[in-house]
N, CA, C and O atoms as a GROMACS GRO file, in nm:
protein
  448
    1MET      N    1   1.398   1.165  -0.402
    1MET     CA    2   1.264   1.214  -0.382
    1MET      C    3   1.235   1.217  -0.231
    1MET      O    4   1.257   1.119  -0.161
    2ALA      N    5   1.187   1.328  -0.185
    2ALA     CA    6   1.156   1.343  -0.043
    2ALA      C    7   1.021   1.277  -0.012
    2ALA      O    8   0.933   1.269  -0.098
    3TYR      N    9   1.008   1.232   0.109
    3TYR     CA   10   0.882   1.171   0.152
    3TYR      C   11   0.802   1.273   0.231
    3TYR      O   12   0.855   1.374   0.276
    4ARG      N   13   0.674   1.246   0.245
    4ARG     CA   14   0.586   1.333   0.322
    4ARG      C   15   0.593   1.295   0.470
    4ARG      O   16   0.596   1.177   0.503
    5ARG      N   17   0.594   1.393   0.556
    5ARG     CA   18   0.604   1.366   0.700
    5ARG      C   19   0.469   1.325   0.759
    5ARG      O   20   0.465   1.252   0.858
    6LEU      N   21   0.361   1.371   0.701
    6LEU     CA   22   0.225   1.334   0.741
    6LEU      C   23   0.190   1.376   0.884
    6LEU      O   24   0.094   1.325   0.942
    7GLY      N   25   0.266   1.467   0.941
    7GLY     CA   26   0.233   1.523   1.071
    7GLY      C   27   0.254   1.430   1.189
    7GLY      O   28   0.200   1.455   1.297
    8VAL      N   29   0.332   1.325   1.172
    8VAL     CA   30   0.358   1.232   1.281
    8VAL      C   31   0.507   1.200   1.285
    8VAL      O   32   0.580   1.228   1.191
    9LYS      N   33   0.550   1.140   1.396
    9LYS     CA   34   0.691   1.102   1.409
    9LYS      C   35   0.721   0.983   1.318
    9LYS      O   36   0.630   0.916   1.270
   10SER      N   37   0.849   0.959   1.297
   10SER     CA   38   0.889   0.861   1.196
   10SER      C   39   0.841   0.719   1.229
   10SER      O   40   0.800   0.646   1.139
   11ALA      N   41   0.845   0.680   1.355
   11ALA     CA   42   0.799   0.546   1.392
   11ALA      C   43   0.649   0.532   1.369
   11ALA      O   44   0.601   0.428   1.324
   12HIS      N   45   0.574   0.637   1.401
   12HIS     CA   46   0.430   0.636   1.379
   12HIS      C   47   0.398   0.630   1.230
   12HIS      O   48   0.308   0.558   1.188
   13ARG      N   49   0.473   0.707   1.151
   13ARG     CA   50   0.451   0.709   1.006
   13ARG      C   51   0.478   0.572   0.946
   13ARG      O   52   0.401   0.525   0.862
   14ARG      N   53   0.586   0.509   0.988
   14ARG     CA   54   0.619   0.376   0.936
   14ARG      C   55   0.511   0.275   0.973
   14ARG      O   56   0.470   0.195   0.889
   15ALA      N   57   0.466   0.277   1.098
   15ALA     CA   58   0.361   0.184   1.142
   15ALA      C   59   0.231   0.211   1.068
   15ALA      O   60   0.159   0.117   1.032
   16MET      N   61   0.200   0.338   1.044
   16MET     CA   62   0.077   0.374   0.974
   16MET      C   63   0.080   0.322   0.829
   16MET      O   64  -0.020   0.271   0.779
   17LEU      N   65   0.194   0.337   0.763
   17LEU     CA   66   0.205   0.289   0.626
   17LEU      C   67   0.204   0.136   0.619
   17LEU      O   68   0.150   0.079   0.525
   18ARG      N   69   0.262   0.070   0.718
   18ARG     CA   70   0.258  -0.076   0.722
   18ARG      C   71   0.115  -0.126   0.738
   18ARG      O   72   0.073  -0.219   0.669
   19ASN      N   73   0.041  -0.064   0.828
   19ASN     CA   74  -0.099  -0.102   0.849
   19ASN      C   75  -0.183  -0.073   0.726
   19ASN      O   76  -0.268  -0.153   0.688
   20ALA      N   77  -0.160   0.044   0.663
   20ALA     CA   78  -0.237   0.080   0.545
   20ALA      C   79  -0.208  -0.015   0.429
   20ALA      O   80  -0.299  -0.054   0.356
   21ALA      N   81  -0.082  -0.052   0.411
   21ALA     CA   82  -0.046  -0.146   0.304
   21ALA      C   83  -0.109  -0.283   0.329
   21ALA      O   84  -0.159  -0.346   0.236
   22THR      N   85  -0.106  -0.328   0.453
   22THR     CA   86  -0.168  -0.456   0.487
   22THR      C   87  -0.317  -0.453   0.457
   22THR      O   88  -0.372  -0.548   0.400
   23SER      N   89  -0.383  -0.344   0.496
   23SER     CA   90  -0.527  -0.332   0.470
   23SER      C   91  -0.557  -0.323   0.321
   23SER      O   92  -0.657  -0.378   0.275
   24LEU      N   93  -0.472  -0.254   0.246
   24LEU     CA   94  -0.492  -0.242   0.102
   24LEU      C   95  -0.487  -0.378   0.034
   24LEU      O   96  -0.573  -0.409  -0.049
   25PHE      N   97  -0.388  -0.459   0.068
   25PHE     CA   98  -0.376  -0.590   0.005
   25PHE      C   99  -0.483  -0.686   0.056
   25PHE      O  100  -0.523  -0.778  -0.016
   26LYS      N  101  -0.529  -0.667   0.177
   26LYS     CA  102  -0.633  -0.754   0.233
   26LYS      C  103  -0.769  -0.726   0.171
   26LYS      O  104  -0.842  -0.819   0.138
   27ASN      N  105  -0.803  -0.597   0.153
   27ASN     CA  106  -0.936  -0.558   0.107
   27ASN      C  107  -0.943  -0.514  -0.039
   27ASN      O  108  -1.052  -0.507  -0.095
   28GLY      N  109  -0.830  -0.483  -0.100
   28GLY     CA  110  -0.832  -0.438  -0.239
   28GLY      C  111  -0.844  -0.288  -0.255
   28GLY      O  112  -0.802  -0.234  -0.357
   29LYS      N  113  -0.901  -0.219  -0.157
   29LYS     CA  114  -0.911  -0.074  -0.161
   29LYS      C  115  -0.933  -0.022  -0.020
   29LYS      O  116  -0.991  -0.090   0.065
   30ILE      N  117  -0.886   0.101   0.005
   30ILE     CA  118  -0.909   0.166   0.133
   30ILE      C  119  -0.933   0.314   0.109
   30ILE      O  120  -0.894   0.370   0.006
   31GLN      N  121  -0.999   0.377   0.205
   31GLN     CA  122  -1.024   0.520   0.199
   31GLN      C  123  -0.939   0.589   0.305
   31GLN      O  124  -0.942   0.551   0.422
   32THR      N  125  -0.863   0.689   0.264
   32THR     CA  126  -0.774   0.761   0.355
   32THR      C  127  -0.757   0.903   0.303
   32THR      O  128  -0.822   0.942   0.206
   33THR      N  129  -0.671   0.982   0.367
   33THR     CA  130  -0.647   1.117   0.318
   33THR      C  131  -0.555   1.110   0.196
   33THR      O  132  -0.483   1.013   0.176
   34GLU      N  133  -0.561   1.214   0.115
   34GLU     CA  134  -0.485   1.213  -0.010
   34GLU      C  135  -0.333   1.205   0.010
   34GLU      O  136  -0.269   1.127  -0.061
   35PRO      N  137  -0.272   1.281   0.102
   35PRO     CA  138  -0.127   1.266   0.121
   35PRO      C  139  -0.087   1.126   0.166
   35PRO      O  140   0.016   1.074   0.122
   36ARG      N  141  -0.167   1.064   0.253
   36ARG     CA  142  -0.136   0.927   0.295
   36ARG      C  143  -0.149   0.830   0.179
   36ARG      O  144  -0.069   0.738   0.165
   37ALA      N  145  -0.248   0.851   0.095
   37ALA     CA  146  -0.265   0.764  -0.022
   37ALA      C  147  -0.147   0.777  -0.117
   37ALA      O  148  -0.102   0.677  -0.174
   38LYS      N  149  -0.098   0.898  -0.135
   38LYS     CA  150   0.016   0.919  -0.225
   38LYS      C  151   0.142   0.853  -0.171
   38LYS      O  152   0.223   0.801  -0.249
   39GLU      N  153   0.161   0.853  -0.040
   39GLU     CA  154   0.274   0.784   0.019
   39GLU      C  155   0.256   0.633   0.009
   39GLU      O  156   0.353   0.560  -0.013
   40LEU      N  157   0.135   0.587   0.024
   40LEU     CA  158   0.106   0.445   0.021
   40LEU      C  159   0.130   0.384  -0.118
   40LEU      O  160   0.162   0.266  -0.129
   41VAL      N  161   0.116   0.464  -0.221
   41VAL     CA  162   0.137   0.414  -0.358
   41VAL      C  163   0.277   0.356  -0.372
   41VAL      O  164   0.293   0.246  -0.426
   42SER      N  165   0.379   0.428  -0.325
   42SER     CA  166   0.516   0.380  -0.342
   42SER      C  167   0.540   0.252  -0.263
   42SER      O  168   0.610   0.162  -0.310
   43VAL      N  169   0.483   0.243  -0.144
   43VAL     CA  170   0.498   0.122  -0.062
   43VAL      C  171   0.430   0.003  -0.131
   43VAL      O  172   0.487  -0.105  -0.139
   44ALA      N  173   0.308   0.024  -0.180
   44ALA     CA  174   0.233  -0.084  -0.244
   44ALA      C  175   0.303  -0.131  -0.372
   44ALA      O  176   0.310  -0.251  -0.399
   45GLU      N  177   0.355  -0.038  -0.449
   45GLU     CA  178   0.426  -0.075  -0.572
   45GLU      C  179   0.549  -0.160  -0.540
   45GLU      O  180   0.577  -0.257  -0.610
   46GLN      N  181   0.623  -0.122  -0.436
   46GLN     CA  182   0.742  -0.199  -0.397
   46GLN      C  183   0.704  -0.340  -0.352
   46GLN      O  184   0.772  -0.436  -0.385
   47MET      N  185   0.595  -0.351  -0.276
   47MET     CA  186   0.553  -0.482  -0.227
   47MET      C  187   0.509  -0.573  -0.342
   47MET      O  188   0.540  -0.692  -0.343
   48ILE      N  189   0.438  -0.517  -0.439
   48ILE     CA  190   0.394  -0.597  -0.553
   48ILE      C  191   0.514  -0.639  -0.638
   48ILE      O  192   0.517  -0.750  -0.690
   49THR      N  193   0.611  -0.550  -0.653
   49THR     CA  194   0.732  -0.585  -0.726
   49THR      C  195   0.808  -0.697  -0.655
   49THR      O  196   0.859  -0.788  -0.721
   50LEU      N  197   0.814  -0.692  -0.523
   50LEU     CA  198   0.874  -0.803  -0.447
   50LEU      C  199   0.798  -0.933  -0.472
   50LEU      O  200   0.858  -1.038  -0.492
   51ALA      N  201   0.666  -0.924  -0.471
   51ALA     CA  202   0.584  -1.044  -0.491
   51ALA      C  203   0.603  -1.102  -0.630
   51ALA      O  204   0.598  -1.224  -0.649
   52LYS      N  205   0.626  -1.016  -0.728
   52LYS     CA  206   0.649  -1.066  -0.864
   52LYS      C  207   0.782  -1.140  -0.875
   52LYS      O  208   0.796  -1.228  -0.959
   53LYS      N  209   0.880  -1.104  -0.792
   53LYS     CA  210   1.006  -1.179  -0.789
   53LYS      C  211   0.978  -1.322  -0.745
   53LYS      O  212   1.022  -1.418  -0.809
   54GLY      N  213   0.906  -1.335  -0.634
   54GLY     CA  214   0.859  -1.465  -0.591
   54GLY      C  215   0.958  -1.554  -0.519
   54GLY      O  216   0.922  -1.665  -0.481
   55ASP      N  217   1.080  -1.510  -0.497
   55ASP     CA  218   1.176  -1.597  -0.430
   55ASP      C  219   1.166  -1.584  -0.278
   55ASP      O  220   1.089  -1.502  -0.228
   56LEU      N  221   1.241  -1.663  -0.208
   56LEU     CA  222   1.232  -1.670  -0.062
   56LEU      C  223   1.274  -1.539   0.004
   56LEU      O  224   1.212  -1.496   0.101
   57ALA      N  225   1.378  -1.476  -0.048
   57ALA     CA  226   1.424  -1.350   0.010
   57ALA      C  227   1.318  -1.241  -0.004
   57ALA      O  228   1.299  -1.160   0.088
   58ALA      N  229   1.249  -1.238  -0.117
   58ALA     CA  230   1.144  -1.140  -0.137
   58ALA      C  231   1.027  -1.167  -0.043
   58ALA      O  232   0.969  -1.073   0.012
   59ARG      N  233   0.992  -1.292  -0.024
   59ARG     CA  234   0.884  -1.328   0.068
   59ARG      C  235   0.918  -1.288   0.211
   59ARG      O  236   0.832  -1.238   0.284
   60ARG      N  237   1.042  -1.309   0.252
   60ARG     CA  238   1.084  -1.271   0.387
   60ARG      C  239   1.084  -1.120   0.404
   60ARG      O  240   1.051  -1.070   0.512
   61SER      N  241   1.122  -1.047   0.301
   61SER     CA  242   1.116  -0.901   0.308
   61SER      C  243   0.972  -0.853   0.324
   61SER      O  244   0.945  -0.762   0.402
   62ALA      N  245   0.882  -0.913   0.250
   62ALA     CA  246   0.741  -0.876   0.261
   62ALA      C  247   0.685  -0.915   0.398
   62ALA      O  248   0.606  -0.839   0.456
   63LEU      N  249   0.724  -1.029   0.450
   63LEU     CA  250   0.680  -1.071   0.582
   63LEU      C  251   0.732  -0.976   0.690
   63LEU      O  252   0.665  -0.955   0.790
   64ALA      N  253   0.850  -0.921   0.671
   64ALA     CA  254   0.906  -0.828   0.768
   64ALA      C  255   0.831  -0.694   0.766
   64ALA      O  256   0.829  -0.623   0.866
   65TYR      N  257   0.770  -0.660   0.653
   65TYR     CA  258   0.703  -0.530   0.641
   65TYR      C  259   0.553  -0.539   0.669
   65TYR      O  260   0.500  -0.460   0.747
   66LEU      N  261   0.486  -0.633   0.606
   66LEU     CA  262   0.341  -0.643   0.623
   66LEU      C  263   0.307  -0.710   0.756
   66LEU      O  264   0.387  -0.785   0.811
   67MET      N  265   0.188  -0.681   0.808
   67MET     CA  266   0.152  -0.720   0.943
   67MET      C  267   0.095  -0.861   0.955
   67MET      O  268   0.104  -0.922   1.061
   68GLU      N  269   0.035  -0.914   0.848
   68GLU     CA  270  -0.033  -1.044   0.858
   68GLU      C  271   0.025  -1.142   0.757
   68GLU      O  272   0.049  -1.107   0.641
   69GLU      N  273   0.046  -1.262   0.802
   69GLU     CA  274   0.106  -1.364   0.717
   69GLU      C  275   0.013  -1.407   0.604
   69GLU      O  276   0.060  -1.436   0.494
   70ASP      N  277  -0.117  -1.412   0.630
   70ASP     CA  278  -0.209  -1.453   0.524
   70ASP      C  279  -0.220  -1.347   0.415
   70ASP      O  280  -0.252  -1.379   0.301
   71VAL      N  281  -0.194  -1.222   0.449
   71VAL     CA  282  -0.193  -1.116   0.347
   71VAL      C  283  -0.072  -1.134   0.256
   71VAL      O  284  -0.081  -1.111   0.135
   72VAL      N  285   0.041  -1.174   0.312
   72VAL     CA  286   0.160  -1.201   0.230
   72VAL      C  287   0.135  -1.319   0.137
   72VAL      O  288   0.177  -1.317   0.021
   73THR      N  289   0.067  -1.421   0.188
   73THR     CA  290   0.034  -1.536   0.104
   73THR      C  291  -0.056  -1.494  -0.011
   73THR      O  292  -0.038  -1.538  -0.124
   74LYS      N  293  -0.154  -1.409   0.018
   74LYS     CA  294  -0.243  -1.358  -0.087
   74LYS      C  295  -0.166  -1.273  -0.186
   74LYS      O  296  -0.189  -1.282  -0.307
   75LEU      N  297  -0.074  -1.190  -0.136
   75LEU     CA  298   0.007  -1.103  -0.222
   75LEU      C  299   0.091  -1.185  -0.318
   75LEU      O  300   0.096  -1.155  -0.438
   76PHE      N  301   0.158  -1.287  -0.268
   76PHE     CA  302   0.246  -1.368  -0.354
   76PHE      C  303   0.168  -1.465  -0.441
   76PHE      O  304   0.216  -1.504  -0.548
   77GLY      N  305   0.049  -1.506  -0.398
   77GLY     CA  306  -0.029  -1.601  -0.477
   77GLY      C  307  -0.118  -1.534  -0.580
   77GLY      O  308  -0.097  -1.551  -0.700
   78GLU      N  309  -0.217  -1.458  -0.534
   78GLU     CA  310  -0.317  -1.401  -0.624
   78GLU      C  311  -0.271  -1.271  -0.689
   78GLU      O  312  -0.279  -1.257  -0.812
   79ILE      N  313  -0.225  -1.177  -0.609
   79ILE     CA  314  -0.198  -1.042  -0.660
   79ILE      C  315  -0.079  -1.042  -0.755
   79ILE      O  316  -0.083  -0.976  -0.859
   80ALA      N  317   0.028  -1.115  -0.722
   80ALA     CA  318   0.145  -1.119  -0.810
   80ALA      C  319   0.111  -1.182  -0.944
   80ALA      O  320   0.161  -1.138  -1.048
   81ALA      N  321   0.027  -1.285  -0.943
   81ALA     CA  322  -0.012  -1.350  -1.069
   81ALA      C  323  -0.097  -1.256  -1.155
   81ALA      O  324  -0.090  -1.258  -1.277
   82LYS      N  325  -0.178  -1.174  -1.087
   82LYS     CA  326  -0.264  -1.079  -1.158
   82LYS      C  327  -0.183  -0.973  -1.234
   82LYS      O  328  -0.223  -0.929  -1.342
   83TYR      N  329  -0.069  -0.933  -1.177
   83TYR     CA  330   0.013  -0.827  -1.236
   83TYR      C  331   0.140  -0.880  -1.301
   83TYR      O  332   0.236  -0.805  -1.319
   84ALA      N  333   0.144  -1.007  -1.336
   84ALA     CA  334   0.265  -1.069  -1.389
   84ALA      C  335   0.316  -1.002  -1.517
   84ALA      O  336   0.437  -0.990  -1.537
   85ASP      N  337   0.225  -0.957  -1.604
   85ASP     CA  338   0.267  -0.898  -1.731
   85ASP      C  339   0.259  -0.746  -1.729
   85ASP      O  340   0.269  -0.683  -1.835
   86ARG      N  341   0.242  -0.685  -1.614
   86ARG     CA  342   0.229  -0.539  -1.602
   86ARG      C  343   0.360  -0.481  -1.548
   86ARG      O  344   0.419  -0.538  -1.456
   87GLN      N  345   0.404  -0.370  -1.603
   87GLN     CA  346   0.532  -0.310  -1.568
   87GLN      C  347   0.519  -0.193  -1.471
   87GLN      O  348   0.596  -0.098  -1.481
   88GLY      N  349   0.426  -0.198  -1.380
   88GLY     CA  350   0.408  -0.089  -1.284
   88GLY      C  351   0.268  -0.031  -1.295
   88GLY      O  352   0.189  -0.074  -1.379
   89GLY      N  353   0.239   0.065  -1.211
   89GLY     CA  354   0.107   0.127  -1.212
   89GLY      C  355   0.002   0.032  -1.159
   89GLY      O  356  -0.101   0.011  -1.223
   90TYR      N  357   0.028  -0.027  -1.043
   90TYR     CA  358  -0.063  -0.127  -0.988
   90TYR      C  359  -0.176  -0.066  -0.906
   90TYR      O  360  -0.273  -0.134  -0.876
   91THR      N  361  -0.164   0.062  -0.871
   91THR     CA  362  -0.263   0.126  -0.785
   91THR      C  363  -0.325   0.246  -0.854
   91THR      O  364  -0.270   0.302  -0.949
   92ARG      N  365  -0.441   0.285  -0.804
   92ARG     CA  366  -0.514   0.401  -0.858
   92ARG      C  367  -0.564   0.482  -0.739
   92ARG      O  368  -0.614   0.426  -0.641
   93ILE      N  369  -0.551   0.616  -0.749
   93ILE     CA  370  -0.603   0.704  -0.646
   93ILE      C  371  -0.719   0.783  -0.705
   93ILE      O  372  -0.705   0.847  -0.809
   94ILE      N  373  -0.833   0.776  -0.638
   94ILE     CA  374  -0.952   0.851  -0.679
   94ILE      C  375  -0.983   0.952  -0.570
   94ILE      O  376  -1.003   0.915  -0.454
   95ARG      N  377  -0.986   1.078  -0.606
   95ARG     CA  378  -1.015   1.182  -0.507
   95ARG      C  379  -1.163   1.181  -0.473
   95ARG      O  380  -1.249   1.168  -0.560
   96LEU      N  381  -1.190   1.195  -0.344
   96LEU     CA  382  -1.327   1.198  -0.294
   96LEU      C  383  -1.355   1.337  -0.236
   96LEU      O  384  -1.273   1.428  -0.249
   97GLU      N  385  -1.472   1.352  -0.172
   97GLU     CA  386  -1.506   1.480  -0.110
   97GLU      C  387  -1.419   1.505   0.012
   97GLU      O  388  -1.352   1.415   0.062
   98GLN      N  389  -1.421   1.630   0.059
   98GLN     CA  390  -1.344   1.664   0.178
   98GLN      C  391  -1.412   1.607   0.303
   98GLN      O  392  -1.534   1.595   0.309
   99ARG      N  393  -1.330   1.574   0.400
   99ARG     CA  394  -1.382   1.522   0.526
   99ARG      C  395  -1.452   1.635   0.601
   99ARG      O  396  -1.405   1.748   0.604
  100ARG      N  397  -1.564   1.602   0.662
  100ARG     CA  398  -1.646   1.704   0.724
  100ARG      C  399  -1.580   1.771   0.844
  100ARG      O  400  -1.592   1.893   0.860
  101GLY      N  401  -1.512   1.696   0.927
  101GLY     CA  402  -1.459   1.750   1.050
  101GLY      C  403  -1.349   1.853   1.031
  101GLY      O  404  -1.353   1.960   1.092
  102ASP      N  405  -1.249   1.821   0.948
  102ASP     CA  406  -1.134   1.910   0.932
  102ASP      C  407  -1.108   1.950   0.787
  102ASP      O  408  -1.004   2.010   0.758
  103ALA      N  409  -1.198   1.917   0.698
  103ALA     CA  410  -1.188   1.952   0.556
  103ALA      C  411  -1.064   1.894   0.489
  103ALA      O  412  -1.011   1.952   0.395
  104ALA      N  413  -1.017   1.780   0.538
  104ALA     CA  414  -0.904   1.713   0.474
  104ALA      C  415  -0.952   1.647   0.345
  104ALA      O  416  -1.061   1.590   0.339
  105GLN      N  417  -0.869   1.655   0.241
  105GLN     CA  418  -0.904   1.594   0.113
  105GLN      C  419  -0.894   1.443   0.126
  105GLN      O  420  -0.787   1.390   0.156
  106MET      N  421  -1.004   1.373   0.102
  106MET     CA  422  -1.006   1.228   0.114
  106MET      C  423  -0.981   1.166  -0.024
  106MET      O  424  -1.006   1.227  -0.127
  107ALA      N  425  -0.933   1.042  -0.021
  107ALA     CA  426  -0.904   0.972  -0.145
  107ALA      C  427  -0.929   0.823  -0.126
  107ALA      O  428  -0.919   0.771  -0.014
  108LEU      N  429  -0.962   0.756  -0.234
  108LEU     CA  430  -0.980   0.612  -0.235
  108LEU      C  431  -0.862   0.555  -0.313
  108LEU      O  432  -0.841   0.590  -0.429
  109ILE      N  433  -0.786   0.468  -0.250
  109ILE     CA  434  -0.674   0.402  -0.318
  109ILE      C  435  -0.714   0.256  -0.338
  109ILE      O  436  -0.758   0.189  -0.245
  110GLU      N  437  -0.696   0.208  -0.462
  110GLU     CA  438  -0.737   0.072  -0.493
  110GLU      C  439  -0.637   0.008  -0.587
  110GLU      O  440  -0.562   0.076  -0.657
  111LEU      N  441  -0.637  -0.123  -0.588
  111LEU     CA  442  -0.553  -0.198  -0.681
  111LEU      C  443  -0.622  -0.199  -0.817
  111LEU      O  444  -0.744  -0.219  -0.826
  112VAL      N  445  -0.546  -0.177  -0.921
  112VAL     CA  446  -0.604  -0.169  -1.056
  112VAL      C  447  -0.645  -0.306  -1.103
  112VAL      O  448  -0.696  -0.321  -1.214
   0.00000   0.00000   0.00000
């Protein structure tokens, strides 16, 4: 499956997705453009799957990707326990109105 380029260079895209994933787990939901939200879904699902494993290697992988250590603690403590019996589909994308400045389709991504 191909990924979306999102109009930025690869290092910028990676940093943007890392920041967005950190914010998503910290706040429970974020508002962004629809293509970014669709890319963020795969990252968030992978992080939650890592958290459900719960071992040291998974925690170190999450620490290497997410920006804040307390967010990783929350991910492995609260969020992983919440989705322990769920087999995927941890996030939901809700389409919002278009952004006024450039008419980009906005979306709200939240944890289910």
